[in-house]
OpenMM code with the backbone's topology and positions (N, CA, C; nanometers):
from openmm import Vec3, app, unit

residues = "MET LEU ALA ASN MET ALA ILE SER LEU ILE MET HIS LYS ARG ILE THR THR THR LEU ALA LYS ALA LYS ALA LEU LYS MET TYR VAL GLU PRO LEU ILE THR ARG SER LYS THR ASP THR THR THR SER ARG ARG VAL VAL PHE ARG TYR LEU GLN ASN LYS TYR ALA VAL THR GLU LEU PHE LYS GLU VAL ALA PRO LYS ILE ALA ASP ARG PRO GLY GLY TYR THR ARG ILE ILE LYS LEU GLY THR ARG GLN GLY ASP ALA ALA ASP VAL CYS PHE ILE GLU LEU VAL ASP PHE ASP GLU ASN MET ALA LYS THR PRO LYS ALA ALA LYS LYS THR ARG ARG SER ARG ARG SER LYS GLY ALA GLU THR ALA PRO ALA ALA GLU ALA ALA ALA THR GLU ALA SER ALA THR GLU GLU ALA LYS ALA GLU ALA PRO ALA GLU GLU ALA ALA LYS ALA GLU".split()
positions = [
    Vec3(-1.2957, -1.8805, 1.0042),
    Vec3(-1.3581, -1.8074, 0.8961),
    Vec3(-1.2575, -1.7842, 0.7828),
    Vec3(-1.1358, -1.7449, 0.8170),
    Vec3(-1.0359, -1.7205, 0.7131),
    Vec3(-0.9996, -1.8489, 0.6387),
    Vec3(-0.9954, -1.9607, 0.7098),
    Vec3(-0.9650, -2.0879, 0.6435),
    Vec3(-1.0759, -2.1239, 0.5450),
    Vec3(-1.2005, -2.1056, 0.5848),
    Vec3(-1.3115, -2.1350, 0.4942),
    Vec3(-1.3105, -2.0427, 0.3731),
    Vec3(-1.2805, -1.9162, 0.3953),
    Vec3(-1.2741, -1.8228, 0.2831),
    Vec3(-1.1563, -1.8567, 0.1909),
    Vec3(-1.0448, -1.8983, 0.2490),
    Vec3(-0.9283, -1.9362, 0.1684),
    Vec3(-0.9606, -2.0593, 0.0835),
    Vec3(-1.0303, -2.1560, 0.1416),
    Vec3(-1.0714, -2.2754, 0.0653),
    Vec3(-1.1616, -2.2350, -0.0508),
    Vec3(-1.2582, -2.1474, -0.0242),
    Vec3(-1.3488, -2.1028, -0.1299),
    Vec3(-1.2736, -2.0275, -0.2392),
    Vec3(-1.1785, -1.9456, -0.1990),
    Vec3(-1.0997, -1.8707, -0.2970),
    Vec3(-1.0173, -1.9646, -0.3842),
    Vec3(-0.9579, -2.0645, -0.3246),
    Vec3(-0.8755, -2.1594, -0.4006),
    Vec3(-0.9621, -2.2435, -0.4936),
    Vec3(-1.0769, -2.2861, -0.4463),
    Vec3(-1.1631, -2.3725, -0.5273),
    Vec3(-1.2350, -2.2961, -0.6393),
    Vec3(-1.2826, -2.1742, -0.6091),
    Vec3(-1.3636, -2.0998, -0.7062),
    Vec3(-1.2860, -1.9908, -0.7800),
    Vec3(-1.1677, -1.9575, -0.7332),
    Vec3(-1.0772, -1.8584, -0.7920),
    Vec3(-1.1240, -1.7143, -0.7726),
    Vec3(-1.2476, -1.6920, -0.7297),
    Vec3(-1.2980, -1.5569, -0.7032),
    Vec3(-1.4150, -1.5660, -0.6058),
    Vec3(-1.4130, -1.4808, -0.5030),
    Vec3(-1.5249, -1.4768, -0.4102),
    Vec3(-1.5608, -1.3318, -0.3819),
    Vec3(-1.6859, -1.3092, -0.3469),
    Vec3(-1.7344, -1.1762, -0.3124),
    Vec3(-1.7500, -1.1689, -0.1616),
    Vec3(-1.6965, -1.0616, -0.1030),
    Vec3(-1.7005, -1.0462, 0.0419),
    Vec3(-1.6853, -0.8983, 0.0754),
    Vec3(-1.6796, -0.8680, 0.2039),
    Vec3(-1.6584, -0.7295, 0.2436),
    Vec3(-1.5103, -0.6936, 0.2296),
    Vec3(-1.4835, -0.5666, 0.2253),
    Vec3(-1.3464, -0.5197, 0.2045),
    Vec3(-1.2550, -0.5583, 0.3199),
    Vec3(-1.3036, -0.5483, 0.4417),
    Vec3(-1.2205, -0.5821, 0.5581),
    Vec3(-1.1846, -0.7307, 0.5587),
    Vec3(-1.2824, -0.8153, 0.5263),
    Vec3(-1.2545, -0.9590, 0.5211),
    Vec3(-1.1599, -0.9923, 0.4069),
    Vec3(-1.1734, -0.9229, 0.2948),
    Vec3(-1.0863, -0.9498, 0.1801),
    Vec3(-0.9416, -0.9130, 0.2123),
    Vec3(-0.9214, -0.8019, 0.2821),
    Vec3(-0.7854, -0.7625, 0.3181),
    Vec3(-0.7243, -0.8608, 0.4168),
    Vec3(-0.8061, -0.9092, 0.5111),
    Vec3(-0.7560, -1.0091, 0.6051),
    Vec3(-0.7257, -1.1406, 0.5339),
    Vec3(-0.8111, -1.1779, 0.4398),
    Vec3(-0.7910, -1.3016, 0.3643),
    Vec3(-0.6653, -1.2944, 0.2785),
    Vec3(-0.6382, -1.1786, 0.2247),
    Vec3(-0.5191, -1.1621, 0.1418),
    Vec3(-0.3931, -1.1899, 0.2231),
    Vec3(-0.3895, -1.1402, 0.3441),
    Vec3(-0.2736, -1.1635, 0.4305),
    Vec3(-0.2654, -1.3098, 0.4739),
    Vec3(-0.3777, -1.3785, 0.4758),
    Vec3(-0.3825, -1.5184, 0.5193),
    Vec3(-0.3424, -1.6132, 0.4069),
    Vec3(-0.3884, -1.5860, 0.2856),
    Vec3(-0.3749, -1.6836, 0.1772),
    Vec3(-0.2463, -1.6659, 0.0955),
    Vec3(-0.1916, -1.5458, 0.0881),
    Vec3(-0.0725, -1.5263, 0.0051),
    Vec3(0.0481, -1.6058, 0.0538),
    Vec3(0.0756, -1.6153, 0.1849),
    Vec3(0.1859, -1.7030, 0.2268),
    Vec3(0.1613, -1.8500, 0.1933),
    Vec3(0.0357, -1.8922, 0.1949),
    Vec3(0.0046, -2.0311, 0.1586),
    Vec3(0.0317, -2.0555, 0.0100),
    Vec3(-0.0007, -1.9580, -0.0722),
    Vec3(0.0252, -1.9721, -0.2148),
    Vec3(0.1754, -1.9726, -0.2414),
    Vec3(0.2479, -1.8894, -0.1680),
    Vec3(0.3934, -1.8899, -0.1812),
    Vec3(0.4505, -2.0247, -0.1412),
    Vec3(0.3969, -2.0837, -0.0359),
    Vec3(0.4427, -2.2146, 0.0112),
    Vec3(0.4130, -2.3222, -0.0922),
    Vec3(0.3063, -2.3041, -0.1703),
    Vec3(0.2671, -2.4064, -0.2675),
    Vec3(0.3585, -2.4101, -0.3895),
    Vec3(0.4465, -2.3127, -0.4036),
    Vec3(0.5380, -2.3144, -0.5182),
    Vec3(0.6330, -2.4332, -0.5135),
    Vec3(0.6712, -2.4755, -0.3924),
    Vec3(0.7561, -2.5936, -0.3780),
    Vec3(0.6679, -2.7099, -0.3354),
    Vec3(0.6538, -2.8079, -0.4212),
    Vec3(0.5644, -2.9208, -0.3946),
    Vec3(0.6420, -3.0296, -0.3198),
    Vec3(0.6547, -3.0095, -0.1897),
    Vec3(0.7184, -3.1094, -0.1047),
    Vec3(0.6181, -3.1552, 0.0003),
    Vec3(0.6502, -3.2635, 0.0637),
    Vec3(0.5619, -3.3161, 0.1683),
    Vec3(0.5493, -3.2164, 0.2825),
    Vec3(0.6583, -3.1535, 0.3175),
    Vec3(0.6556, -3.0570, 0.4269),
    Vec3(0.5652, -2.9391, 0.3951),
    Vec3(0.5780, -2.8838, 0.2740),
    Vec3(0.4951, -2.7687, 0.2394),
    Vec3(0.3477, -2.8082, 0.2290),
    Vec3(0.3194, -2.9290, 0.1826),
    Vec3(0.1796, -2.9751, 0.1796),
    Vec3(0.1233, -2.9867, 0.3214),
    Vec3(0.2042, -3.0358, 0.4136),
    Vec3(0.1578, -3.0493, 0.5523),
    Vec3(0.1351, -2.9138, 0.6174),
    Vec3(0.2210, -2.8191, 0.5880),
    Vec3(0.2044, -2.6852, 0.6447),
    Vec3(0.0771, -2.6208, 0.5912),
    Vec3(0.0535, -2.6315, 0.4617),
    Vec3(-0.0667, -2.5737, 0.4025),
    Vec3(-0.1912, -2.6457, 0.4541),
    Vec3(-0.1839, -2.7775, 0.4678),
    Vec3(-0.2985, -2.8526, 0.5191),
    Vec3(-0.3299, -2.8138, 0.6634),
    Vec3(-0.2272, -2.7786, 0.7399),
    Vec3(-0.2491, -2.7360, 0.8777),
    Vec3(-0.3363, -2.6105, 0.8831),
    Vec3(-0.3211, -2.5226, 0.7826),
    Vec3(-0.4008, -2.4004, 0.7783),
    Vec3(-0.5394, -2.4229, 0.7185),
    Vec3(-0.5475, -2.5043, 0.6121),
    Vec3(-0.6734, -2.5172, 0.5387),
    Vec3(-0.7638, -2.6294, 0.5879),
    Vec3(-0.7074, -2.7416, 0.6302),
    Vec3(-0.7837, -2.8575, 0.6768),
    Vec3(-0.8816, -2.9092, 0.5713),
    Vec3(-0.8404, -2.9059, 0.4448),
    Vec3(-0.9240, -2.9556, 0.3360),
    Vec3(-0.8312, -3.0114, 0.2281),
    Vec3(-0.8323, -3.1427, 0.2137),
    Vec3(-0.7352, -3.2036, 0.1221),
    Vec3(-0.7658, -3.1715, -0.0234),
    Vec3(-0.8908, -3.1458, -0.0574),
    Vec3(-0.9251, -3.1109, -0.1951),
    Vec3(-0.8724, -2.9718, -0.2305),
    Vec3(-0.8820, -2.8814, -0.1368),
    Vec3(-0.8295, -2.7468, -0.1595),
    Vec3(-0.6769, -2.7491, -0.1688),
    Vec3(-0.6128, -2.8317, -0.0875),
    Vec3(-0.4670, -2.8428, -0.0917),
    Vec3(-0.4234, -2.9010, -0.2260),
    Vec3(-0.4934, -3.0031, -0.2728),
    Vec3(-0.4623, -3.0629, -0.4023),
    Vec3(-0.4813, -2.9623, -0.5144),
    Vec3(-0.5909, -2.8879, -0.5099),
    Vec3(-0.6175, -2.7846, -0.6103),
    Vec3(-0.5082, -2.6783, -0.6084),
    Vec3(-0.4676, -2.6387, -0.4903),
    Vec3(-0.3645, -2.5363, -0.4760),
    Vec3(-0.2321, -2.5820, -0.5354),
    Vec3(-0.1922, -2.7044, -0.5070),
    Vec3(-0.0627, -2.7519, -0.5531),
    Vec3(-0.0649, -2.7968, -0.6993),
    Vec3(-0.1773, -2.8474, -0.7498),
    Vec3(-0.1825, -2.8998, -0.8867),
    Vec3(-0.2188, -2.7942, -0.9908),
    Vec3(-0.3104, -2.7029, -0.9593),
    Vec3(-0.3580, -2.6077, -1.0600),
    Vec3(-0.3089, -2.4657, -1.0375),
    Vec3(-0.3112, -2.4196, -0.9140),
    Vec3(-0.2756, -2.2813, -0.8866),
    Vec3(-0.1248, -2.2605, -0.8912),
    Vec3(-0.0501, -2.3475, -0.8272),
    Vec3(0.0949, -2.3300, -0.8164),
    Vec3(0.1667, -2.3234, -0.9513),
    Vec3(0.1341, -2.4086, -1.0501),
    Vec3(0.2048, -2.3965, -1.1784),
    Vec3(0.1805, -2.2637, -1.2508),
    Vec3(0.0616, -2.2058, -1.2324),
    Vec3(0.0326, -2.0796, -1.2996),
    Vec3(0.1047, -1.9616, -1.2369),
    Vec3(0.1312, -1.9685, -1.1067),
    Vec3(0.1936, -1.8557, -1.0376),
    Vec3(0.3409, -1.8822, -1.0089),
    Vec3(0.3988, -1.9824, -1.0728),
    Vec3(0.5360, -2.0224, -1.0418),
    Vec3(0.6369, -1.9113, -1.0662),
    Vec3(0.6172, -1.8314, -1.1707),
    Vec3(0.7147, -1.7272, -1.2022),
    Vec3(0.6803, -1.5916, -1.1403),
    Vec3(0.5677, -1.5815, -1.0737),
    Vec3(0.5250, -1.4547, -1.0132),
    Vec3(0.5924, -1.4371, -0.8773),
    Vec3(0.6551, -1.3221, -0.8517),
    Vec3(0.7262, -1.3037, -0.7241),
    Vec3(0.6356, -1.2701, -0.6060),
    Vec3(0.5111, -1.2411, -0.6279),
    Vec3(0.4185, -1.2079, -0.5198),
    Vec3(0.2940, -1.1447, -0.5791),
    Vec3(0.2020, -1.1016, -0.4946),
    Vec3(0.0803, -1.0380, -0.5436),
    Vec3(-0.0081, -1.1337, -0.6182),
    Vec3(-0.0442, -1.2418, -0.5539),
    Vec3(-0.1218, -1.3466, -0.6201),
    Vec3(-0.2708, -1.3175, -0.6234),
    Vec3(-0.3168, -1.2241, -0.5420),
    Vec3(-0.4590, -1.1935, -0.5348),
    Vec3(-0.4829, -1.0482, -0.5723),
    Vec3(-0.6050, -1.0215, -0.6146),
    Vec3(-0.6459, -0.8866, -0.6532),
    Vec3(-0.7787, -0.8562, -0.5847),
    Vec3(-0.7901, -0.7373, -0.5276),
    Vec3(-0.9141, -0.6938, -0.4649),
    Vec3(-0.9736, -0.5833, -0.5506),
    Vec3(-1.0973, -0.6020, -0.5947),
    Vec3(-1.1664, -0.5020, -0.6754),
    Vec3(-1.2929, -0.4613, -0.6019),
    Vec3(-1.3030, -0.3320, -0.5734),
    Vec3(-1.4168, -0.2801, -0.4967),
    Vec3(-1.5405, -0.2722, -0.5847),
    Vec3(-1.6540, -0.3095, -0.5246),
    Vec3(-1.7797, -0.3115, -0.5981),
    Vec3(-1.8777, -0.2045, -0.5519),
    Vec3(-1.8501, -0.1386, -0.4418),
    Vec3(-1.9415, -0.0381, -0.3890),
    Vec3(-1.9838, -0.0739, -0.2487),
    Vec3(-2.1027, -0.0309, -0.2121),
    Vec3(-2.1525, -0.0594, -0.0776),
    Vec3(-2.2740, -0.1506, -0.0849),
    Vec3(-2.2897, -0.2304, 0.0188),
    Vec3(-2.4039, -0.3203, 0.0280),
    Vec3(-2.5228, -0.2392, 0.0756),
    Vec3(-2.6406, -0.2657, 0.0213),
    Vec3(-2.7573, -0.1847, 0.0509),
    Vec3(-2.8059, -0.2026, 0.1941),
    Vec3(-2.7960, -0.3232, 0.2469),
    Vec3(-2.8515, -0.3489, 0.3793),
    Vec3(-2.7801, -0.2773, 0.4922),
    Vec3(-2.6477, -0.2845, 0.4948),
    Vec3(-2.5740, -0.2248, 0.6059),
    Vec3(-2.4656, -0.1279, 0.5609),
    Vec3(-2.4622, -0.0947, 0.4339),
    Vec3(-2.3668, 0.0000, 0.3762),
    Vec3(-2.2216, -0.0426, 0.3961),
    Vec3(-2.1978, -0.1742, 0.4003),
    Vec3(-2.0612, -0.2251, 0.4110),
    Vec3(-1.9960, -0.2206, 0.2730),
    Vec3(-1.8678, -0.1907, 0.2700),
    Vec3(-1.7938, -0.1902, 0.1443),
    Vec3(-1.7790, -0.3337, 0.0948),
    Vec3(-1.8296, -0.3600, -0.0252),
    Vec3(-1.8264, -0.4941, -0.0825),
    Vec3(-1.7228, -0.4959, -0.1949),
    Vec3(-1.6525, -0.6086, -0.2067),
    Vec3(-1.5530, -0.6233, -0.3120),
    Vec3(-1.5459, -0.7702, -0.3493),
    Vec3(-1.4742, -0.7995, -0.4549),
    Vec3(-1.4414, -0.9388, -0.4760),
    Vec3(-1.2914, -0.9531, -0.4794),
    Vec3(-1.2473, -1.0659, -0.4285),
    Vec3(-1.1056, -1.0991, -0.4253),
    Vec3(-1.0881, -1.2190, -0.5174),
    Vec3(-0.9855, -1.2130, -0.6001),
    Vec3(-0.9656, -1.3194, -0.6975),
    Vec3(-0.8180, -1.3494, -0.7117),
    Vec3(-0.7899, -1.4662, -0.7638),
    Vec3(-0.6531, -1.5023, -0.7970),
    Vec3(-0.6185, -1.4367, -0.9300),
    Vec3(-0.5069, -1.3692, -0.9350),
    Vec3(-0.4736, -1.2833, -1.0482),
    Vec3(-0.4631, -1.3605, -1.1793),
    Vec3(-0.3956, -1.4725, -1.1800),
    Vec3(-0.3712, -1.5440, -1.3050),
    Vec3(-0.4904, -1.6249, -1.3536),
    Vec3(-0.5996, -1.6244, -1.2815),
    Vec3(-0.7153, -1.7044, -1.3208),
    Vec3(-0.8312, -1.6201, -1.3711),
    Vec3(-0.8112, -1.4926, -1.3917),
    Vec3(-0.9193, -1.4076, -1.4397),
    Vec3(-0.9154, -1.4061, -1.5923),
    Vec3(-1.0069, -1.4777, -1.6545),
    Vec3(-1.0087, -1.4888, -1.7996),
    Vec3(-1.0485, -1.3570, -1.8644),
    Vec3(-1.1386, -1.2810, -1.8013),
    Vec3(-1.1845, -1.1557, -1.8604),
    Vec3(-1.0711, -1.0537, -1.8706),
    Vec3(-0.9899, -1.0429, -1.7650),
    Vec3(-0.8796, -0.9467, -1.7668),
    Vec3(-0.7701, -0.9922, -1.8626),
    Vec3(-0.7497, -1.1213, -1.8749),
    Vec3(-0.6421, -1.1722, -1.9595),
    Vec3(-0.6741, -1.1565, -2.1078),
    Vec3(-0.8021, -1.1671, -2.1458),
    Vec3(-0.8397, -1.1612, -2.2860),
    Vec3(-0.8479, -1.0195, -2.3399),
    Vec3(-0.8792, -0.9225, -2.2563),
    Vec3(-0.8949, -0.7869, -2.3058),
    Vec3(-0.7592, -0.7266, -2.3379),
    Vec3(-0.7455, -0.6690, -2.4558),
    Vec3(-0.6179, -0.6041, -2.4884),
    Vec3(-0.6035, -0.4764, -2.4088),
    Vec3(-0.4812, -0.4420, -2.3800),
    Vec3(-0.4574, -0.3208, -2.3032),
    Vec3(-0.4851, -0.2007, -2.3918),
    Vec3(-0.5555, -0.1047, -2.3352),
    Vec3(-0.5902, 0.0157, -2.4098),
    Vec3(-0.4666, 0.1019, -2.4297),
    Vec3(-0.4696, 0.1797, -2.5351),
    Vec3(-0.3584, 0.2705, -2.5607),
    Vec3(-0.3529, 0.3738, -2.4487),
    Vec3(-0.2343, 0.4069, -2.4100),
    Vec3(-0.2181, 0.4988, -2.2983),
    Vec3(-0.2588, 0.6387, -2.3423),
    Vec3(-0.3524, 0.6969, -2.2702),
    Vec3(-0.3983, 0.8309, -2.3022),
    Vec3(-0.3136, 0.9321, -2.2263),
    Vec3(-0.2864, 1.0398, -2.2932),
    Vec3(-0.2102, 1.1450, -2.2280),
    Vec3(-0.3027, 1.2604, -2.1940),
    Vec3(-0.2563, 1.3477, -2.1097),
    Vec3(-0.3372, 1.4613, -2.0684),
    Vec3(-0.3180, 1.5791, -2.1627),
    Vec3(-0.2375, 1.5647, -2.2634),
    Vec3(-0.2071, 1.6753, -2.3523),
    Vec3(-0.2886, 1.6683, -2.4804),
    Vec3(-0.4090, 1.6213, -2.4711),
    Vec3(-0.4881, 1.6042, -2.5921),
    Vec3(-0.5205, 1.7380, -2.6569),
    Vec3(-0.5418, 1.8428, -2.5800),
    Vec3(-0.5720, 1.9722, -2.6394),
    Vec3(-0.4513, 2.0258, -2.7157),
    Vec3(-0.3362, 2.0100, -2.6568),
    Vec3(-0.2154, 2.0619, -2.7201),
    Vec3(-0.1900, 1.9895, -2.8523),
    Vec3(-0.2115, 1.8583, -2.8538),
    Vec3(-0.1855, 1.7846, -2.9767),
    Vec3(-0.2845, 1.8246, -3.0858),
    Vec3(-0.4097, 1.8514, -3.0477),
    Vec3(-0.5058, 1.8973, -3.1479),
    Vec3(-0.4652, 2.0340, -3.2005),
    Vec3(-0.4182, 2.1205, -3.1123),
    Vec3(-0.3731, 2.2526, -3.1529),
    Vec3(-0.2508, 2.2428, -3.2405),
    Vec3(-0.1635, 2.1483, -3.2124),
    Vec3(-0.0430, 2.1313, -3.2921),
    Vec3(-0.0771, 2.0817, -3.4319),
    Vec3(-0.1844, 1.9987, -3.4423),
    Vec3(-0.2241, 1.9491, -3.5731),
    Vec3(-0.2834, 2.0610, -3.6574),
    Vec3(-0.3589, 2.1518, -3.5975),
    Vec3(-0.4195, 2.2599, -3.6725),
    Vec3(-0.3215, 2.3740, -3.6931),
    Vec3(-0.2182, 2.3816, -3.6126),
    Vec3(-0.1217, 2.4903, -3.6225),
    Vec3(-0.0494, 2.4915, -3.7567),
    Vec3(-0.0021, 2.3802, -3.8119),
    Vec3(0.0633, 2.3867, -3.9431),
    Vec3(-0.0301, 2.4359, -4.0517),
    Vec3(-0.1565, 2.3978, -4.0460),
    Vec3(-0.2516, 2.4440, -4.1464),
    Vec3(-0.2723, 2.5946, -4.1311),
    Vec3(-0.2815, 2.6420, -4.0086),
    Vec3(-0.2994, 2.7851, -3.9844),
    Vec3(-0.1753, 2.8617, -4.0273),
    Vec3(-0.0578, 2.8055, -4.0016),
    Vec3(0.0661, 2.8709, -4.0424),
    Vec3(0.0750, 2.8771, -4.1944),
    Vec3(0.0349, 2.7719, -4.2612),
    Vec3(0.0390, 2.7698, -4.4070),
    Vec3(-0.0553, 2.8759, -4.4636),
    Vec3(-0.1746, 2.8868, -4.4054),
    Vec3(-0.2697, 2.9877, -4.4515),
    Vec3(-0.2160, 3.1274, -4.4248),
    Vec3(-0.1522, 3.1449, -4.3094),
    Vec3(-0.0969, 3.2756, -4.2754),
    Vec3(0.0173, 3.3126, -4.3700),
    Vec3(0.1018, 3.2169, -4.4056),
    Vec3(0.2127, 3.2470, -4.4967),
    Vec3(0.1619, 3.2780, -4.6369),
    Vec3(0.0561, 3.2095, -4.6795),
    Vec3(-0.0027, 3.2396, -4.8098),
    Vec3(-0.0607, 3.3794, -4.8112),
    Vec3(-0.1300, 3.4142, -4.7014),
    Vec3(-0.1905, 3.5465, -4.6933),
    Vec3(-0.0825, 3.6539, -4.6915),
    Vec3(0.0241, 3.6320, -4.6174),
    Vec3(0.1312, 3.7315, -4.6122),
    Vec3(0.2033, 3.7411, -4.7470),
    Vec3(0.2140, 3.6302, -4.8171),
    Vec3(0.2789, 3.6319, -4.9486),
    Vec3(0.1973, 3.7144, -5.0470),
    Vec3(0.0649, 3.6993, -5.0427),
    Vec3(-0.0192, 3.7766, -5.1342),
    Vec3(-0.0161, 3.9238, -5.0970),
    Vec3(-0.0127, 3.9533, -4.9657),
    Vec3(-0.0054, 4.0928, -4.9228),
    Vec3(0.1275, 4.1541, -4.9664),
    Vec3(0.2352, 4.0798, -4.9545),
    Vec3(0.3658, 4.1291, -4.9968),
    Vec3(0.3678, 4.1522, -5.1475),
    Vec3(0.3054, 4.0620, -5.2193),
    Vec3(0.3010, 4.0773, -5.3651),
    Vec3(0.2234, 4.2029, -5.4025),
    Vec3(0.1127, 4.2285, -5.3326),
    Vec3(0.0331, 4.3487, -5.3600),
    Vec3(0.1130, 4.4736, -5.3232),
    Vec3(0.1878, 4.4659, -5.2124),
    Vec3(0.2657, 4.5814, -5.1698),
    Vec3(0.3833, 4.6057, -5.2642),
    Vec3(0.4402, 4.5011, -5.3203),
    Vec3(0.5533, 4.5151, -5.4108),
    Vec3(0.5101, 4.5712, -5.5460),
    Vec3(0.3893, 4.5374, -5.5889),
    Vec3(0.3436, 4.5834, -5.7203),
    Vec3(0.3407, 4.7358, -5.7288),
    Vec3(0.2835, 4.8103, -5.6342),
    Vec3(0.2865, 4.9567, -5.6446),
    Vec3(0.4285, 5.0111, -5.6316),
    Vec3(0.5133, 4.9459, -5.5511),
    Vec3(0.6505, 4.9926, -5.5349),
    Vec3(0.7269, 4.9764, -5.6657),
    Vec3(0.7021, 4.8676, -5.7375),
    Vec3(0.7688, 4.8455, -5.8653),
    Vec3(0.7224, 4.9493, -5.9682),
    Vec3(0.5934, 4.9784, -5.9671),
    Vec3(0.5397, 5.0784, -6.0603),
    Vec3(0.5997, 5.2147, -6.0298),
    Vec3(0.6160, 5.2486, -5.9015),
    Vec3(0.6750, 5.3769, -5.8641),
    Vec3(0.8204, 5.3824, -5.9066),
    Vec3(0.8931, 5.2715, -5.8971),
    Vec3(1.0329, 5.2669, -5.9367),
    Vec3(1.0465, 5.2830, -6.0870),
    Vec3(0.9537, 5.2265, -6.1630),
    Vec3(0.9569, 5.2373, -6.3084),
    Vec3(0.9278, 5.3806, -6.3514),
    Vec3(0.8395, 5.4453, -6.2774),
    Vec3(0.8006, 5.5827, -6.3131),
    Vec3(0.9168, 5.6784, -6.2898),
    Vec3(1.0023, 5.6517, -6.1966),
    Vec3(1.1149, 5.7413, -6.1683),
    Vec3(1.2193, 5.7198, -6.2669),
] * unit.nanometer
topology = app.Topology()
chain = topology.addChain("A")
for resn in residues:
    res = topology.addResidue(resn, chain)
    for name in ("N", "CA", "C"):
        topology.addAtom(name, app.Element.getBySymbol(name[0]), res)
């Protein structure tokens, strides 16, 4: 079963399965992908021993290996999809990381911080401080005017 799933993953680049099978497949296929980085007769024979499909082996060594050549590990990604309605099994899809066109094309969103309230308060704070200083300046001016008149009268 794992060999068939590995062949499907290599050929289609993404398959949908249960979470338990995807985790088992990840442990099965990642060493094979690592082995495919070196294109030698020995590594092809070792991979063929696991897969038993020459088309999948060719695909792995010709298309997959060049894309993951500089990656040190983590060639697959598991994304949970929820539960299956029939038996409530956790369903996910497992895919090869460098072959997901949708994830590669989307620009990374700006990192949001949790201090959004504080930053809004900080933006309004200078305006509030300016208004407060204007108000205090006018109050001081009003307070100084009677004091000046009293000083002149003396």
